[in-house]
CHARMM-style PDB file with segment names, atoms N, HN, CA, C and O in Angstrom:
ATOM      1  N   MET     1      -6.227  18.005 207.303  1.00  0.00      PROA
ATOM      2  CA  MET     1      -5.469  18.123 206.010  1.00  0.00      PROA
ATOM      3  C   MET     1      -4.029  17.548 205.990  1.00  0.00      PROA
ATOM      4  O   MET     1      -3.054  18.213 206.340  1.00  0.00      PROA
ATOM      5  N   ALA     2      -3.970  16.367 205.589  1.00  0.00      PROA
ATOM      6  HN  ALA     2      -4.762  15.827 205.305  1.00  0.00      PROA
ATOM      7  CA  ALA     2      -2.366  15.571 205.233  1.00  0.00      PROA
ATOM      8  C   ALA     2      -1.047  16.417 205.186  1.00  0.00      PROA
ATOM      9  O   ALA     2      -1.051  17.437 204.496  1.00  0.00      PROA
ATOM     10  N   LYS     3      -0.079  16.110 205.778  1.00  0.00      PROA
ATOM     11  HN  LYS     3      -0.076  15.282 206.338  1.00  0.00      PROA
ATOM     12  CA  LYS     3       1.282  16.794 205.541  1.00  0.00      PROA
ATOM     13  C   LYS     3       2.132  15.697 204.535  1.00  0.00      PROA
ATOM     14  O   LYS     3       2.150  14.466 204.573  1.00  0.00      PROA
ATOM     15  N   ALA     4       2.745  16.540 203.731  1.00  0.00      PROA
ATOM     16  HN  ALA     4       2.731  17.539 203.700  1.00  0.00      PROA
ATOM     17  CA  ALA     4       3.426  15.710 202.977  1.00  0.00      PROA
ATOM     18  C   ALA     4       4.244  14.840 203.334  1.00  0.00      PROA
ATOM     19  O   ALA     4       4.435  15.019 204.537  1.00  0.00      PROA
ATOM     20  N   LYS     5       5.053  13.691 202.840  1.00  0.00      PROA
ATOM     21  HN  LYS     5       4.898  13.546 201.863  1.00  0.00      PROA
ATOM     22  CA  LYS     5       6.206  13.402 203.609  1.00  0.00      PROA
ATOM     23  C   LYS     5       7.612  13.779 202.644  1.00  0.00      PROA
ATOM     24  O   LYS     5       7.812  13.610 201.441  1.00  0.00      PROA
ATOM     25  N   LYS     6       8.401  14.310 203.634  1.00  0.00      PROA
ATOM     26  HN  LYS     6       8.238  14.447 204.611  1.00  0.00      PROA
ATOM     27  CA  LYS     6       9.551  14.455 203.610  1.00  0.00      PROA
ATOM     28  C   LYS     6      10.930  14.131 203.281  1.00  0.00      PROA
ATOM     29  O   LYS     6      11.736  14.139 204.212  1.00  0.00      PROA
ATOM     30  N   GLU     7      11.423  13.783 201.849  1.00  0.00      PROA
ATOM     31  HN  GLU     7      10.769  13.777 201.093  1.00  0.00      PROA
ATOM     32  CA  GLU     7      12.454  12.852 201.663  1.00  0.00      PROA
ATOM     33  C   GLU     7      13.469  13.282 202.172  1.00  0.00      PROA
ATOM     34  O   GLU     7      13.606  14.502 202.086  1.00  0.00      PROA
ATOM     35  N   GLU     8      14.404  12.613 202.784  1.00  0.00      PROA
ATOM     36  HN  GLU     8      14.293  11.622 202.854  1.00  0.00      PROA
ATOM     37  CA  GLU     8      15.451  13.410 203.475  1.00  0.00      PROA
ATOM     38  C   GLU     8      16.433  13.531 201.996  1.00  0.00      PROA
ATOM     39  O   GLU     8      16.644  12.691 201.121  1.00  0.00      PROA
ATOM     40  N   THR     9      16.875  14.834 202.138  1.00  0.00      PROA
ATOM     41  HN  THR     9      16.704  15.517 202.849  1.00  0.00      PROA
ATOM     42  CA  THR     9      17.905  15.661 200.742  1.00  0.00      PROA
ATOM     43  C   THR     9      19.021  15.922 201.400  1.00  0.00      PROA
ATOM     44  O   THR     9      19.060  16.019 202.626  1.00  0.00      PROA
ATOM     45  N   SER    10      20.154  16.074 200.531  1.00  0.00      PROA
ATOM     46  HN  SER    10      20.123  15.995 199.535  1.00  0.00      PROA
ATOM     47  CA  SER    10      21.282  16.495 200.717  1.00  0.00      PROA
ATOM     48  C   SER    10      21.390  18.207 201.339  1.00  0.00      PROA
ATOM     49  O   SER    10      21.846  18.570 202.423  1.00  0.00      PROA
ATOM     50  N   GLY    11      20.788  19.068 200.209  1.00  0.00      PROA
ATOM     51  HN  GLY    11      20.418  18.773 199.328  1.00  0.00      PROA
ATOM     52  CA  GLY    11      21.016  20.106 200.671  1.00  0.00      PROA
ATOM     53  C   GLY    11      21.555  20.541 199.111  1.00  0.00      PROA
ATOM     54  O   GLY    11      21.596  21.731 198.796  1.00  0.00      PROA
ATOM     55  N   ILE    12      21.840  19.788 198.450  1.00  0.00      PROA
ATOM     56  HN  ILE    12      21.807  18.821 198.705  1.00  0.00      PROA
ATOM     57  CA  ILE    12      22.474  19.946 197.278  1.00  0.00      PROA
ATOM     58  C   ILE    12      21.310  20.086 195.776  1.00  0.00      PROA
ATOM     59  O   ILE    12      20.448  19.227 195.586  1.00  0.00      PROA
ATOM     60  N   THR    13      21.421  20.819 195.203  1.00  0.00      PROA
ATOM     61  HN  THR    13      22.122  21.516 195.357  1.00  0.00      PROA
ATOM     62  CA  THR    13      20.769  20.622 193.916  1.00  0.00      PROA
ATOM     63  C   THR    13      21.105  21.224 192.765  1.00  0.00      PROA
ATOM     64  O   THR    13      21.798  22.241 192.733  1.00  0.00      PROA
ATOM     65  N   ALA    14      20.611  20.603 191.679  1.00  0.00      PROA
ATOM     66  HN  ALA    14      20.048  19.777 191.705  1.00  0.00      PROA
ATOM     67  CA  ALA    14      20.938  20.362 190.465  1.00  0.00      PROA
ATOM     68  C   ALA    14      20.121  20.329 189.765  1.00  0.00      PROA
ATOM     69  O   ALA    14      18.957  20.123 190.109  1.00  0.00      PROA
ATOM     70  N   TYR    15      20.635  20.592 188.151  1.00  0.00      PROA
ATOM     71  HN  TYR    15      21.580  20.760 187.871  1.00  0.00      PROA
ATOM     72  CA  TYR    15      19.316  20.681 187.106  1.00  0.00      PROA
ATOM     73  C   TYR    15      19.843  19.235 186.431  1.00  0.00      PROA
ATOM     74  O   TYR    15      20.897  18.765 186.002  1.00  0.00      PROA
ATOM     75  N   SER    16      17.520  18.554 186.726  1.00  0.00      PROA
ATOM     76  HN  SER    16      16.664  18.936 187.075  1.00  0.00      PROA
ATOM     77  CA  SER    16      18.071  17.216 185.890  1.00  0.00      PROA
ATOM     78  C   SER    16      18.026  17.158 184.435  1.00  0.00      PROA
ATOM     79  O   SER    16      16.915  17.376 183.953  1.00  0.00      PROA
ATOM     80  N   VAL    17      19.158  16.869 183.472  1.00  0.00      PROA
ATOM     81  HN  VAL    17      20.061  16.692 183.864  1.00  0.00      PROA
ATOM     82  CA  VAL    17      19.187  16.585 182.526  1.00  0.00      PROA
ATOM     83  C   VAL    17      18.372  15.910 181.656  1.00  0.00      PROA
ATOM     84  O   VAL    17      18.259  16.122 180.449  1.00  0.00      PROA
ATOM     85  N   LYS    18      17.668  14.883 182.487  1.00  0.00      PROA
ATOM     86  HN  LYS    18      17.760  14.711 183.468  1.00  0.00      PROA
ATOM     87  CA  LYS    18      16.481  13.458 181.850  1.00  0.00      PROA
ATOM     88  C   LYS    18      15.470  14.025 182.175  1.00  0.00      PROA
ATOM     89  O   LYS    18      14.795  13.761 181.180  1.00  0.00      PROA
ATOM     90  N   THR    19      14.600  14.815 183.026  1.00  0.00      PROA
ATOM     91  HN  THR    19      15.148  15.030 183.834  1.00  0.00      PROA
ATOM     92  CA  THR    19      13.398  15.256 183.636  1.00  0.00      PROA
ATOM     93  C   THR    19      13.639  16.944 182.922  1.00  0.00      PROA
ATOM     94  O   THR    19      12.595  17.495 182.573  1.00  0.00      PROA
ATOM     95  N   LYS    20      14.621  17.532 182.767  1.00  0.00      PROA
ATOM     96  HN  LYS    20      15.469  17.085 183.051  1.00  0.00      PROA
ATOM     97  CA  LYS    20      14.234  18.764 182.408  1.00  0.00      PROA
ATOM     98  C   LYS    20      13.598  19.646 183.430  1.00  0.00      PROA
ATOM     99  O   LYS    20      12.818  20.550 183.134  1.00  0.00      PROA
ATOM    100  N   THR    21      13.957  19.350 184.620  1.00  0.00      PROA
ATOM    101  HN  THR    21      14.591  18.615 184.860  1.00  0.00      PROA
ATOM    102  CA  THR    21      13.274  19.542 185.768  1.00  0.00      PROA
ATOM    103  C   THR    21      15.021  20.564 186.479  1.00  0.00      PROA
ATOM    104  O   THR    21      16.195  20.224 186.337  1.00  0.00      PROA
ATOM    105  N   LYS    22      14.473  21.740 187.159  1.00  0.00      PROA
ATOM    106  HN  LYS    22      13.519  22.016 187.274  1.00  0.00      PROA
ATOM    107  CA  LYS    22      15.605  22.697 188.068  1.00  0.00      PROA
ATOM    108  C   LYS    22      15.233  22.790 189.042  1.00  0.00      PROA
ATOM    109  O   LYS    22      14.072  23.123 189.280  1.00  0.00      PROA
ATOM    110  N   ASN    23      16.551  22.389 190.375  1.00  0.00      PROA
ATOM    111  HN  ASN    23      17.494  22.118 190.182  1.00  0.00      PROA
ATOM    112  CA  ASN    23      16.774  22.113 191.589  1.00  0.00      PROA
ATOM    113  C   ASN    23      16.079  21.103 192.217  1.00  0.00      PROA
ATOM    114  O   ASN    23      15.328  20.994 193.187  1.00  0.00      PROA
ATOM    115  N   VAL    24      16.755  20.110 191.023  1.00  0.00      PROA
ATOM    116  HN  VAL    24      17.365  20.198 190.236  1.00  0.00      PROA
ATOM    117  CA  VAL    24      16.389  18.569 191.723  1.00  0.00      PROA
ATOM    118  C   VAL    24      16.699  18.382 192.733  1.00  0.00      PROA
ATOM    119  O   VAL    24      17.547  19.262 192.587  1.00  0.00      PROA
ATOM    120  N   PRO    25      16.917  17.940 194.094  1.00  0.00      PROA
ATOM    121  CA  PRO    25      17.771  17.085 195.311  1.00  0.00      PROA
ATOM    122  C   PRO    25      18.528  16.377 194.699  1.00  0.00      PROA
ATOM    123  O   PRO    25      18.332  15.651 193.725  1.00  0.00      PROA
ATOM    124  N   MET    26      19.544  16.619 195.363  1.00  0.00      PROA
ATOM    125  HN  MET    26      19.703  17.210 196.154  1.00  0.00      PROA
ATOM    126  CA  MET    26      20.661  14.870 194.371  1.00  0.00      PROA
ATOM    127  C   MET    26      20.390  14.261 196.519  1.00  0.00      PROA
ATOM    128  O   MET    26      20.015  14.879 197.515  1.00  0.00      PROA
ATOM    129  N   ILE    27      20.770  13.046 196.310  1.00  0.00      PROA
ATOM    130  HN  ILE    27      21.075  12.545 195.500  1.00  0.00      PROA
ATOM    131  CA  ILE    27      20.729  11.954 197.060  1.00  0.00      PROA
ATOM    132  C   ILE    27      22.192  11.374 196.974  1.00  0.00      PROA
ATOM    133  O   ILE    27      22.655  10.738 196.028  1.00  0.00      PROA
ATOM    134  N   ASP    28      22.893  11.750 198.265  1.00  0.00      PROA
ATOM    135  HN  ASP    28      22.516  12.267 199.034  1.00  0.00      PROA
ATOM    136  CA  ASP    28      24.194  10.546 198.743  1.00  0.00      PROA
ATOM    137  C   ASP    28      25.675  11.334 197.580  1.00  0.00      PROA
ATOM    138  O   ASP    28      26.633  10.862 196.968  1.00  0.00      PROA
ATOM    139  N   PRO    29      25.074  12.772 197.801  1.00  0.00      PROA
ATOM    140  CA  PRO    29      26.190  13.042 196.855  1.00  0.00      PROA
ATOM    141  C   PRO    29      27.856  13.064 197.291  1.00  0.00      PROA
ATOM    142  O   PRO    29      28.039  13.024 198.507  1.00  0.00      PROA
ATOM    143  N   VAL    30      28.714  13.104 196.694  1.00  0.00      PROA
ATOM    144  HN  VAL    30      28.565  13.137 195.705  1.00  0.00      PROA
ATOM    145  CA  VAL    30      30.211  12.534 196.391  1.00  0.00      PROA
ATOM    146  C   VAL    30      30.534  13.414 195.877  1.00  0.00      PROA
ATOM    147  O   VAL    30      30.414  13.370 194.653  1.00  0.00      PROA
ATOM    148  N   ILE    31      31.351  15.211 196.739  1.00  0.00      PROA
ATOM    149  HN  ILE    31      31.448  15.247 197.733  1.00  0.00      PROA
ATOM    150  CA  ILE    31      32.416  16.009 195.884  1.00  0.00      PROA
ATOM    151  C   ILE    31      33.963  15.486 195.448  1.00  0.00      PROA
ATOM    152  O   ILE    31      34.914  15.092 196.123  1.00  0.00      PROA
ATOM    153  N   ASP    32      33.807  15.628 194.337  1.00  0.00      PROA
ATOM    154  HN  ASP    32      33.034  15.948 193.789  1.00  0.00      PROA
ATOM    155  CA  ASP    32      35.634  15.645 193.651  1.00  0.00      PROA
ATOM    156  C   ASP    32      35.841  17.240 193.562  1.00  0.00      PROA
ATOM    157  O   ASP    32      35.157  18.263 193.592  1.00  0.00      PROA
ATOM    158  N   VAL    33      37.098  16.876 193.442  1.00  0.00      PROA
ATOM    159  HN  VAL    33      37.654  16.046 193.417  1.00  0.00      PROA
ATOM    160  CA  VAL    33      38.043  17.795 193.163  1.00  0.00      PROA
ATOM    161  C   VAL    33      39.060  17.727 191.433  1.00  0.00      PROA
ATOM    162  O   VAL    33      40.184  17.265 191.235  1.00  0.00      PROA
ATOM    163  N   LYS    34      38.221  18.297 190.584  1.00  0.00      PROA
ATOM    164  HN  LYS    34      37.308  18.673 190.745  1.00  0.00      PROA
ATOM    165  CA  LYS    34      39.213  18.338 189.095  1.00  0.00      PROA
ATOM    166  C   LYS    34      39.383  19.494 188.774  1.00  0.00      PROA
ATOM    167  O   LYS    34      38.666  20.409 189.177  1.00  0.00      PROA
ATOM    168  N   SER    35      40.396  19.640 187.967  1.00  0.00      PROA
ATOM    169  HN  SER    35      40.979  18.896 187.639  1.00  0.00      PROA
ATOM    170  CA  SER    35      41.255  20.452 188.147  1.00  0.00      PROA
ATOM    171  C   SER    35      40.913  21.763 188.348  1.00  0.00      PROA
ATOM    172  O   SER    35      40.902  22.680 187.526  1.00  0.00      PROA
ATOM    173  N   GLY    36      40.555  21.774 189.850  1.00  0.00      PROA
ATOM    174  HN  GLY    36      40.564  21.029 190.517  1.00  0.00      PROA
ATOM    175  CA  GLY    36      40.425  23.197 190.533  1.00  0.00      PROA
ATOM    176  C   GLY    36      38.968  23.416 190.195  1.00  0.00      PROA
ATOM    177  O   GLY    36      38.477  24.453 189.748  1.00  0.00      PROA
ATOM    178  N   ARG    37      38.402  22.375 190.453  1.00  0.00      PROA
ATOM    179  HN  ARG    37      38.800  21.532 190.816  1.00  0.00      PROA
ATOM    180  CA  ARG    37      36.999  22.742 190.091  1.00  0.00      PROA
ATOM    181  C   ARG    37      35.817  21.500 191.174  1.00  0.00      PROA
ATOM    182  O   ARG    37      35.870  20.273 191.092  1.00  0.00      PROA
ATOM    183  N   TYR    38      35.224  21.998 191.747  1.00  0.00      PROA
ATOM    184  HN  TYR    38      35.181  22.995 191.813  1.00  0.00      PROA
ATOM    185  CA  TYR    38      34.328  20.816 192.711  1.00  0.00      PROA
ATOM    186  C   TYR    38      32.966  20.606 192.249  1.00  0.00      PROA
ATOM    187  O   TYR    38      32.000  21.351 192.088  1.00  0.00      PROA
ATOM    188  N   ILE    39      33.220  19.145 192.054  1.00  0.00      PROA
ATOM    189  HN  ILE    39      34.005  18.539 192.184  1.00  0.00      PROA
ATOM    190  CA  ILE    39      31.745  19.042 191.216  1.00  0.00      PROA
ATOM    191  C   ILE    39      31.392  18.101 191.981  1.00  0.00      PROA
ATOM    192  O   ILE    39      32.160  17.243 192.415  1.00  0.00      PROA
ATOM    193  N   ALA    40      29.459  18.226 192.357  1.00  0.00      PROA
ATOM    194  HN  ALA    40      28.834  18.923 192.004  1.00  0.00      PROA
ATOM    195  CA  ALA    40      29.068  17.380 193.368  1.00  0.00      PROA
ATOM    196  C   ALA    40      28.925  16.006 192.454  1.00  0.00      PROA
ATOM    197  O   ALA    40      29.366  16.285 191.339  1.00  0.00      PROA
ATOM    198  N   THR    41      28.555  14.870 192.488  1.00  0.00      PROA
ATOM    199  HN  THR    41      28.196  14.643 193.394  1.00  0.00      PROA
ATOM    200  CA  THR    41      27.952  14.057 191.700  1.00  0.00      PROA
ATOM    201  C   THR    41      27.095  13.092 192.630  1.00  0.00      PROA
ATOM    202  O   THR    41      27.475  12.467 193.620  1.00  0.00      PROA
ATOM    203  N   GLY    42      26.041  13.134 192.141  1.00  0.00      PROA
ATOM    204  HN  GLY    42      25.731  13.642 191.337  1.00  0.00      PROA
ATOM    205  CA  GLY    42      25.046  12.322 192.805  1.00  0.00      PROA
ATOM    206  C   GLY    42      23.646  11.490 192.291  1.00  0.00      PROA
ATOM    207  O   GLY    42      23.883  10.896 191.239  1.00  0.00      PROA
ATOM    208  N   LYS    43      22.323  11.311 192.745  1.00  0.00      PROA
ATOM    209  HN  LYS    43      22.130  11.794 193.599  1.00  0.00      PROA
ATOM    210  CA  LYS    43      21.885  10.370 192.079  1.00  0.00      PROA
ATOM    211  C   LYS    43      20.246  11.252 192.555  1.00  0.00      PROA
ATOM    212  O   LYS    43      20.160  11.672 193.709  1.00  0.00      PROA
ATOM    213  N   ASP    44      19.261  11.421 191.747  1.00  0.00      PROA
ATOM    214  HN  ASP    44      19.331  11.080 190.810  1.00  0.00      PROA
ATOM    215  CA  ASP    44      17.865  11.828 192.243  1.00  0.00      PROA
ATOM    216  C   ASP    44      17.049  10.689 192.744  1.00  0.00      PROA
ATOM    217  O   ASP    44      17.512   9.551 192.815  1.00  0.00      PROA
ATOM    218  N   SER    45      15.782  11.010 193.106  1.00  0.00      PROA
ATOM    219  HN  SER    45      15.406  11.935 193.049  1.00  0.00      PROA
ATOM    220  CA  SER    45      15.125  10.014 194.262  1.00  0.00      PROA
ATOM    221  C   SER    45      14.419   8.567 192.900  1.00  0.00      PROA
ATOM    222  O   SER    45      13.897   7.472 193.110  1.00  0.00      PROA
ATOM    223  N   GLU    46      14.817   9.436 191.361  1.00  0.00      PROA
ATOM    224  HN  GLU    46      15.240  10.325 191.190  1.00  0.00      PROA
ATOM    225  CA  GLU    46      14.463   8.012 190.596  1.00  0.00      PROA
ATOM    226  C   GLU    46      15.496   7.168 190.404  1.00  0.00      PROA
ATOM    227  O   GLU    46      15.286   5.972 190.200  1.00  0.00      PROA
ATOM    228  N   GLY    47      16.704   7.672 190.445  1.00  0.00      PROA
ATOM    229  HN  GLY    47      16.874   8.643 190.611  1.00  0.00      PROA
ATOM    230  CA  GLY    47      17.817   6.657 190.132  1.00  0.00      PROA
ATOM    231  C   GLY    47      18.984   7.480 189.141  1.00  0.00      PROA
ATOM    232  O   GLY    47      20.008   6.885 188.804  1.00  0.00      PROA
ATOM    233  N   ASN    48      18.707   8.980 188.691  1.00  0.00      PROA
ATOM    234  HN  ASN    48      17.875   9.463 188.965  1.00  0.00      PROA
ATOM    235  CA  ASN    48      18.937   9.461 187.790  1.00  0.00      PROA
ATOM    236  C   ASN    48      20.885   9.967 187.834  1.00  0.00      PROA
ATOM    237  O   ASN    48      21.156  10.680 188.800  1.00  0.00      PROA
ATOM    238  N   LYS    49      21.577   9.774 187.292  1.00  0.00      PROA
ATOM    239  HN  LYS    49      21.357   9.195 186.507  1.00  0.00      PROA
ATOM    240  CA  LYS    49      22.904  10.643 187.742  1.00  0.00      PROA
ATOM    241  C   LYS    49      22.823  12.088 187.438  1.00  0.00      PROA
ATOM    242  O   LYS    49      22.449  12.601 186.384  1.00  0.00      PROA
ATOM    243  N   MET    50      23.317  12.790 188.747  1.00  0.00      PROA
ATOM    244  HN  MET    50      23.621  12.373 189.604  1.00  0.00      PROA
ATOM    245  CA  MET    50      23.390  14.166 187.914  1.00  0.00      PROA
ATOM    246  C   MET    50      24.412  14.717 188.947  1.00  0.00      PROA
ATOM    247  O   MET    50      24.718  14.116 189.977  1.00  0.00      PROA
ATOM    248  N   ALA    51      24.943  16.007 188.538  1.00  0.00      PROA
ATOM    249  HN  ALA    51      24.694  16.495 187.701  1.00  0.00      PROA
ATOM    250  CA  ALA    51      26.657  16.338 188.890  1.00  0.00      PROA
ATOM    251  C   ALA    51      25.910  17.641 188.982  1.00  0.00      PROA
ATOM    252  O   ALA    51      24.770  17.935 188.625  1.00  0.00      PROA
ATOM    253  N   ALA    52      26.787  18.284 189.511  1.00  0.00      PROA
ATOM    254  HN  ALA    52      27.714  18.044 189.801  1.00  0.00      PROA
ATOM    255  CA  ALA    52      26.515  20.068 189.972  1.00  0.00      PROA
ATOM    256  C   ALA    52      27.551  20.695 190.460  1.00  0.00      PROA
ATOM    257  O   ALA    52      27.864  20.553 191.642  1.00  0.00      PROA
ATOM    258  N   ILE    53      28.482  21.765 189.316  1.00  0.00      PROA
ATOM    259  HN  ILE    53      28.228  21.880 188.355  1.00  0.00      PROA
ATOM    260  CA  ILE    53      29.621  21.984 189.949  1.00  0.00      PROA
ATOM    261  C   ILE    53      29.632  23.547 190.439  1.00  0.00      PROA
ATOM    262  O   ILE    53      29.072  24.493 189.887  1.00  0.00      PROA
ATOM    263  N   MET    54      30.644  23.553 191.956  1.00  0.00      PROA
ATOM    264  HN  MET    54      31.099  22.784 192.405  1.00  0.00      PROA
ATOM    265  CA  MET    54      30.200  24.707 192.965  1.00  0.00      PROA
ATOM    266  C   MET    54      31.523  25.527 193.259  1.00  0.00      PROA
ATOM    267  O   MET    54      32.524  25.376 192.559  1.00  0.00      PROA
ATOM    268  N   GLY    55      31.487  26.204 194.085  1.00  0.00      PROA
ATOM    269  HN  GLY    55      30.674  26.327 194.654  1.00  0.00      PROA
ATOM    270  CA  GLY    55      32.575  26.676 194.460  1.00  0.00      PROA
ATOM    271  C   GLY    55      33.695  26.324 195.523  1.00  0.00      PROA
ATOM    272  O   GLY    55      33.900  25.142 195.246  1.00  0.00      PROA
ATOM    273  N   LYS    56      34.426  26.591 196.426  1.00  0.00      PROA
ATOM    274  HN  LYS    56      34.260  27.551 196.652  1.00  0.00      PROA
ATOM    275  CA  LYS    56      35.284  26.009 197.345  1.00  0.00      PROA
ATOM    276  C   LYS    56      34.455  25.796 198.685  1.00  0.00      PROA
ATOM    277  O   LYS    56      34.288  24.796 199.384  1.00  0.00      PROA
ATOM    278  N   ALA    57      34.029  27.014 198.778  1.00  0.00      PROA
ATOM    279  HN  ALA    57      34.165  27.826 198.211  1.00  0.00      PROA
ATOM    280  CA  ALA    57      33.628  27.564 200.550  1.00  0.00      PROA
ATOM    281  C   ALA    57      32.230  26.483 200.247  1.00  0.00      PROA
ATOM    282  O   ALA    57      31.931  25.554 200.997  1.00  0.00      PROA
ATOM    283  N   THR    58      31.602  26.793 199.182  1.00  0.00      PROA
ATOM    284  HN  THR    58      31.845  27.548 198.572  1.00  0.00      PROA
ATOM    285  CA  THR    58      29.944  25.880 199.156  1.00  0.00      PROA
ATOM    286  C   THR    58      30.655  24.499 199.019  1.00  0.00      PROA
ATOM    287  O   THR    58      30.111  24.225 200.089  1.00  0.00      PROA
ATOM    288  N   ALA    59      31.100  23.781 198.826  1.00  0.00      PROA
ATOM    289  HN  ALA    59      31.541  24.003 197.957  1.00  0.00      PROA
ATOM    290  CA  ALA    59      31.406  22.409 198.557  1.00  0.00      PROA
ATOM    291  C   ALA    59      32.349  22.037 200.024  1.00  0.00      PROA
ATOM    292  O   ALA    59      32.091  20.948 200.536  1.00  0.00      PROA
ATOM    293  N   GLU    60      33.467  22.940 200.731  1.00  0.00      PROA
ATOM    294  HN  GLU    60      33.677  23.825 200.316  1.00  0.00      PROA
ATOM    295  CA  GLU    60      33.212  22.991 202.197  1.00  0.00      PROA
ATOM    296  C   GLU    60      32.173  23.001 202.870  1.00  0.00      PROA
ATOM    297  O   GLU    60      31.898  21.973 203.490  1.00  0.00      PROA
ATOM    298  N   GLU    61      31.535  23.831 202.929  1.00  0.00      PROA
ATOM    299  HN  GLU    61      31.758  24.665 202.425  1.00  0.00      PROA
ATOM    300  CA  GLU    61      30.080  24.065 203.912  1.00  0.00      PROA
ATOM    301  C   GLU    61      29.434  23.243 203.843  1.00  0.00      PROA
ATOM    302  O   GLU    61      28.902  23.002 204.927  1.00  0.00      PROA
ATOM    303  N   HSD    62      28.948  22.131 202.499  1.00  0.00      PROA
ATOM    304  HN  HSD    62      29.380  22.327 201.619  1.00  0.00      PROA
ATOM    305  CA  HSD    62      28.171  20.898 202.438  1.00  0.00      PROA
ATOM    306  C   HSD    62      28.757  19.696 203.132  1.00  0.00      PROA
ATOM    307  O   HSD    62      28.047  18.800 203.591  1.00  0.00      PROA
ATOM    308  N   ILE    63      29.972  19.700 203.192  1.00  0.00      PROA
ATOM    309  HN  ILE    63      30.549  20.427 202.820  1.00  0.00      PROA
ATOM    310  CA  ILE    63      31.087  18.833 204.008  1.00  0.00      PROA
ATOM    311  C   ILE    63      30.623  18.456 205.426  1.00  0.00      PROA
ATOM    312  O   ILE    63      30.157  17.452 205.965  1.00  0.00      PROA
ATOM    313  N   LYS    64      31.001  19.868 205.838  1.00  0.00      PROA
ATOM    314  HN  LYS    64      31.380  20.683 205.400  1.00  0.00      PROA
ATOM    315  CA  LYS    64      30.873  20.092 207.141  1.00  0.00      PROA
ATOM    316  C   LYS    64      29.672  20.291 207.413  1.00  0.00      PROA
ATOM    317  O   LYS    64      29.647  20.973 208.438  1.00  0.00      PROA
ATOM    318  N   LYS    65      28.601  20.059 207.041  1.00  0.00      PROA
ATOM    319  HN  LYS    65      28.621  19.504 206.209  1.00  0.00      PROA
ATOM    320  CA  LYS    65      27.286  19.996 207.629  1.00  0.00      PROA
ATOM    321  C   LYS    65      26.977  18.585 207.320  1.00  0.00      PROA
ATOM    322  O   LYS    65      25.951  18.089 207.787  1.00  0.00      PROA
ATOM    323  N   GLY    66      27.843  17.834 206.507  1.00  0.00      PROA
ATOM    324  HN  GLY    66      28.676  18.236 206.127  1.00  0.00      PROA
ATOM    325  CA  GLY    66      27.238  16.344 206.470  1.00  0.00      PROA
ATOM    326  C   GLY    66      26.869  15.705 205.353  1.00  0.00      PROA
ATOM    327  O   GLY    66      26.883  14.525 205.002  1.00  0.00      PROA
ATOM    328  N   ASN    67      26.385  17.172 204.641  1.00  0.00      PROA
ATOM    329  HN  ASN    67      26.374  18.131 204.926  1.00  0.00      PROA
ATOM    330  CA  ASN    67      25.946  17.066 203.468  1.00  0.00      PROA
ATOM    331  C   ASN    67      25.890  15.859 202.568  1.00  0.00      PROA
ATOM    332  O   ASN    67      25.068  14.978 202.315  1.00  0.00      PROA
ATOM    333  N   ALA    68      27.364  16.257 202.109  1.00  0.00      PROA
ATOM    334  HN  ALA    68      28.032  16.972 202.314  1.00  0.00      PROA
ATOM    335  CA  ALA    68      28.182  15.661 201.600  1.00  0.00      PROA
ATOM    336  C   ALA    68      29.378  14.523 201.772  1.00  0.00      PROA
ATOM    337  O   ALA    68      29.659  14.183 202.921  1.00  0.00      PROA
ATOM    338  N   LYS    69      30.085  13.930 200.663  1.00  0.00      PROA
ATOM    339  HN  LYS    69      29.857  14.206 199.729  1.00  0.00      PROA
ATOM    340  CA  LYS    69      30.908  13.361 200.972  1.00  0.00      PROA
ATOM    341  C   LYS    69      32.364  13.692 200.543  1.00  0.00      PROA
ATOM    342  O   LYS    69      32.450  14.278 199.464  1.00  0.00      PROA
ATOM    343  N   LYS    70      33.427  13.443 201.139  1.00  0.00      PROA
ATOM    344  HN  LYS    70      33.357  12.967 202.016  1.00  0.00      PROA
ATOM    345  CA  LYS    70      34.927  14.535 200.123  1.00  0.00      PROA
ATOM    346  C   LYS    70      35.366  13.043 199.229  1.00  0.00      PROA
ATOM    347  O   LYS    70      35.793  12.052 199.822  1.00  0.00      PROA
ATOM    348  N   GLY    71      35.185  13.093 197.811  1.00  0.00      PROA
ATOM    349  HN  GLY    71      34.838  13.897 197.330  1.00  0.00      PROA
ATOM    350  CA  GLY    71      35.652  11.437 196.776  1.00  0.00      PROA
ATOM    351  C   GLY    71      36.873  12.470 196.539  1.00  0.00      PROA
ATOM    352  O   GLY    71      37.132  13.439 197.251  1.00  0.00      PROA
ATOM    353  N   SER    72      37.652  11.996 195.234  1.00  0.00      PROA
ATOM    354  HN  SER    72      37.440  11.208 194.655  1.00  0.00      PROA
ATOM    355  CA  SER    72      38.934  11.974 194.887  1.00  0.00      PROA
ATOM    356  C   SER    72      39.761  13.126 194.625  1.00  0.00      PROA
ATOM    357  O   SER    72      38.863  13.715 194.024  1.00  0.00      PROA
ATOM    358  N   GLY    73      40.576  13.815 194.580  1.00  0.00      PROA
ATOM    359  HN  GLY    73      41.306  13.336 195.067  1.00  0.00      PROA
ATOM    360  CA  GLY    73      40.991  15.487 194.587  1.00  0.00      PROA
ATOM    361  C   GLY    73      41.804  16.158 195.744  1.00  0.00      PROA
ATOM    362  O   GLY    73      42.777  16.913 195.747  1.00  0.00      PROA
ATOM    363  N   TRP    74      40.940  15.527 196.849  1.00  0.00      PROA
ATOM    364  HN  TRP    74      40.150  14.914 196.846  1.00  0.00      PROA
ATOM    365  CA  TRP    74      41.095  16.751 197.828  1.00  0.00      PROA
ATOM    366  C   TRP    74      42.766  16.607 198.331  1.00  0.00      PROA
ATOM    367  O   TRP    74      43.663  15.824 198.020  1.00  0.00      PROA
ATOM    368  N   GLU    75      42.682  17.807 199.288  1.00  0.00      PROA
ATOM    369  HN  GLU    75      41.953  18.443 199.541  1.00  0.00      PROA
ATOM    370  CA  GLU    75      44.250  17.747 199.735  1.00  0.00      PROA
ATOM    371  C   GLU    75      44.687  16.578 200.986  1.00  0.00      PROA
ATOM    372  OT1 GLU    75      45.855  16.487 201.365  1.00  0.00      PROA
TER     373      GLU     75
END
């Protein structure tokens, strides 16, 4: 039985509007703060742009774990 090759993902998932699929892993996410909202932006494995809105605690945890980088708007 062959093991499937697992791509390195960030742990942040989002809905892909283009492919209409849920929980698609985001590659190289950057979390920006805009109007008090924490928005992770990145791409899926096919290069399609994605975004996910999250709470402050979730955003800080992803940055602490190294899953994402800080973008603009952080204090």
